[in-house]
N, C-alpha and C positions, 0 to 999 in steps of 0.2 A: 203893466209891468211884464218884463220878459224874465221868466224864471230861470232861463239859461244864460242870462247876461250877468257878468260879475264885474264890479268896479274894483280895481286893484290900486291902492295908494302905495307909492313907493315901488312901482313895478319896473322902473328902469334901473334899479340898483342891483347889487350882487345877488341877493336872495330873490329879488324881483324877477330877473330874467329866467331863473330856473322855475319859479312859481308860474310865470306866464306860459312857459313851455308845457309844464305839467297840466295846467288848466286847459290849454289848447288841445292837448292830446286826449283829455277827458271829455272833449266836445263842447266846452263853454265858449260863448262869445265874450270877449274881454275888452273892457274899457280901462286903459291905463291912465290914472290921474297923476299928473306930475307938473311941477312948476315950469319945466322946459320940455314940452312935447317933442320938439325936434331932436332932442338928445336920446329919445327912446325909439326912434324909427328903426333902429337895428333889430327891434323885436319882431317886426312884421313877418319876416321869413319863418318865424317859429310856428306860424299857423297857416291856414289856407287864406285865399284872397278875401279880404274884408272881415276876417275873424277877429283881428286885433286892431283896435282904434285907440285914439288918444284924446284927452281933454285937459286943458290947462287948469291947474288947481294948486292953491296954496293951503295946506291944512290949517294954517293959523287963521285963515279967513273962513268963517262958518258959512257965509253965503256961497262961496265957490265950492265948498264941500257939498252943500245941499244940491247944487247943480250937478255935481259929479255923480252922486248916488241916485239921481232921478231915473226911474225906470229899471233899475237893477234889481235882480232877485237875490243877489248875494254881494257881500262886501268883504274885502280882505285888506287889513291895515298892516303894512310892512315898514312904515316910516320910522326912522330913527337916525340919530347922528352920533358920531363918536367924539366929536369936539365941536365947540361953539365958534363958528365963523360965519357971520351974517345971520344965522339962525341960532336960537337958544334952545337948550334942553327943554325948558318950560314950554316954549311955543310949539315945538314939534312933538315931544313925547308925552306931555301932559295935556295942554290945551288942544293940540291936534287930535289926540286920541279921543278926547271928550267930544270935539266937534263931529268926528266921524261916527262915533257911537250914537250920539243924539240925533244926527241927521238921518242915519240909517233907520233908527227906530221911528222917527217922524214920517219917513217915506214908506214905511211898511215893509222894509226889506226883511226877507225871511231868515237869512243866515249871515252871521258876522264872525270872522276869525281875526283875532287880534294877536299879533306877534310881539311879545315883550322880551324879557331876557332873564335867565337865572341870576339871582342876586337882587332882583327888584325888591326894594325895602324902604318903607317910609322913614325908617330910623337909621338908614345907612349914612356913612360919612360922605359918600360920593353923590354928587348932584345928578349924575347919570342914573344911578340906581334909584334915587328918590323919585325923579320924574317918571321913570318907568313904572314905579309903583303907583304914582298918582294917576297915570294913564290907565292902569289896570282897574283902579278904584272907580274911575269915571265910566269905564266900559261896563263894569258890573252894575252900576247904578242905572245907566241908561238902557242897557241891553242885557238883561240877566241871563239869557240862554246862550250868550256868545261863548265861543271856545277861546281860551287864552293859551297860547303856546309860549313856553319859555325855553329857548335853546341855550346851550352852552356856546362856546365859540364855534362858529360855523366855518368849515373848510371846504375847499373846492377850487376849480381852476382860476377863478378871479378873486380869491379870498384876500383879506387884508392882514392875515397873520403869517402864514408860511411864506407868501410872496414877499412880504415886507422884510422879514428877517433873512430870507435867501438873497434878496437884493442887497441888503446891507453886507452880507458875507462876501459878496463879490469884490468889495472895495475895502472893507475894514478888517484889520487883523484880529479884532476883539468884538465880542458881542456881550452886552450887559445883561446880567441876571438881576433884575429888580427884586429887592427883598431877598436876595440870595437864590432866587429861582425855585423857591419851595411851593409857591402857589399851585394848586392842583386844578386841572381842567379836564373836561370830558368832551372832547371835540366831536361834533356831529356833522355828518356829510350834508352838503347843501341839497343834494337830490333827495335825501331822506326827509329833510325839513319840508321841501316842496310837496312831497307825497303826503306828509302829515297834514299839511294845509288842505289838500284836496279831500282827505279823509274827514277832517274836522268839519268841513262844510255840511256834511250829511249827518253829523252827530248833534250839534247844537244842544249839548247836555249841560251847559253852564259850568263845565269843569275846567281846571287848569292842568295842563300837561307839561312836564319838564322833559326836554329832549336832549339826550346825550348819546354818544357813541358807545361801543361795546367795552371800552377801556378808559381808565383815568390815567393821566400823566402829570408829572410836575412840569413847570415852565422849563426847567433845565432839560428834562427828558425830551420835551418836544423840540427844543433847539438841537439836541444831539441827534434826534431822528432826522431832522431837516438837513443838518450838516453831512450826515452819512449819505443821505440821498443825493446831495449835489456834489459829493466827493471833495469836500474842502475841510481843511483843519483850521479851526479858529479857537482862540482862547475865550473861554466863557468866564467872565469876570464878575463876581458878586458885587452888587451895587446896593448898599443899605437904603432903606426907604427914605431916610432923611436926606441923603445925598441925591437920590433919584428925584425927590421933590424940588431940590434946588436946581438941578439940571432941567427939569420939566418946566420950571418957571420961565426959563429962557426959550426952550424949544417950542413951547406953545405959542410963542409970538410969530413963528413961521407960518406961511400961508397954508401949508399942509403938514402940521407937526407930527413927528414920529412918536412923541410922548407928551402928555399933558399932566398937570397936577391932579386932575380928576381921575385920570387913568391909573396913576400911582395909587390913589386911594382904593380904586377897584381891585388892584392886585393884592391888597392886604387880606382879601377874603377868597376862599376857594370857590371855584365855579363849576360845581358838580351837581348832578341830580340828587335830590333828597331821597333817602331810603324808602320813604313811604309814598313818594309821588307817583302818579300815573305818568306813563311815558310812551315811547314809540311802540312798545309791545301791545299796549292797550289799543293803539290805533292800527294794529295789524301790520306793523312795519319792522323788518329785521334790520338793525343798524349796521352800517358799513364802516369798516375800520379805516383808520388813518393810513396804515401801511398799504392798503389795497388801492388807494386813490392817488396819493401824492406823487408816485412815480410818473403818472400820466401828464403832469404839468410842471413839476420841478426840474425836469431834465434840462430846461432852458437855462438854468443857472449853473450847470456843470461847465467846467473849463472848455470842453469840446462839444457842448450842447448835446444834441441827439446822437452824436457819434461817439460820445464818451462810453466807456465800459460801464455796464450796470454795476451798482454798488454791491459789495459783499455783505449780506445780511448776517 
């Protein structure tokens, strides 16, 4: 076993690329386990020659997971999906998490970090939240010392939140406020989550950490911040949950849906760190604010791009 070799499941995704970079800088050799290795080759320049390698793996297949963790001293599970197309929540977030934890334990892996999500709950209305909780339960049963990280919505250059709504604002005169826009979030910077993962590998204290940024915002406030940053005026129109569910029933049929019925259910609950939860501070990380980061990548949605005048705060 190579104690400085880490297998990263989901390493080619948004959080994955930042985690791979952080692990490479920390001196780890990295094996990225993914269904489509060729799509992850862009990660190679993040490390030195030969530091980052790839293995074909489907987390729904326990045998391929066992092959992926073989020889690793640590395992990181970042896998998750926001909607079900080709893969189901159960396959990826529940069964996949179980396969990774069980195979890691069987292989004698020393450390496991499992990334879940705030709101994971076996009794939730959302299937996403239920399967995230099932995944956590399976990890605890198979690998009791594993660290579980639960981030709020993650923001950064390739995020699926600010980029999505900024893209919509370029063409649409209105933006919908699902449920009136009252749902509260505690956005956390992707770089901070990556650093939390690195720190958690050396902890292995069997704890669950909830990761959030330094401030909480309503859904409406986040859209207002985004619009101010890109210099566009758009009507923010409240959309009751019932009507949002009807629209989502149609939108979720698209190849890459902007809203699904399950996401509407998720928006009925706040997505913030619990008052008593351990978080970034316990991992030695100072959280980065939304306002400090989004100007670095939302400029491309301004009418004149990088040549547009900076927004007045």
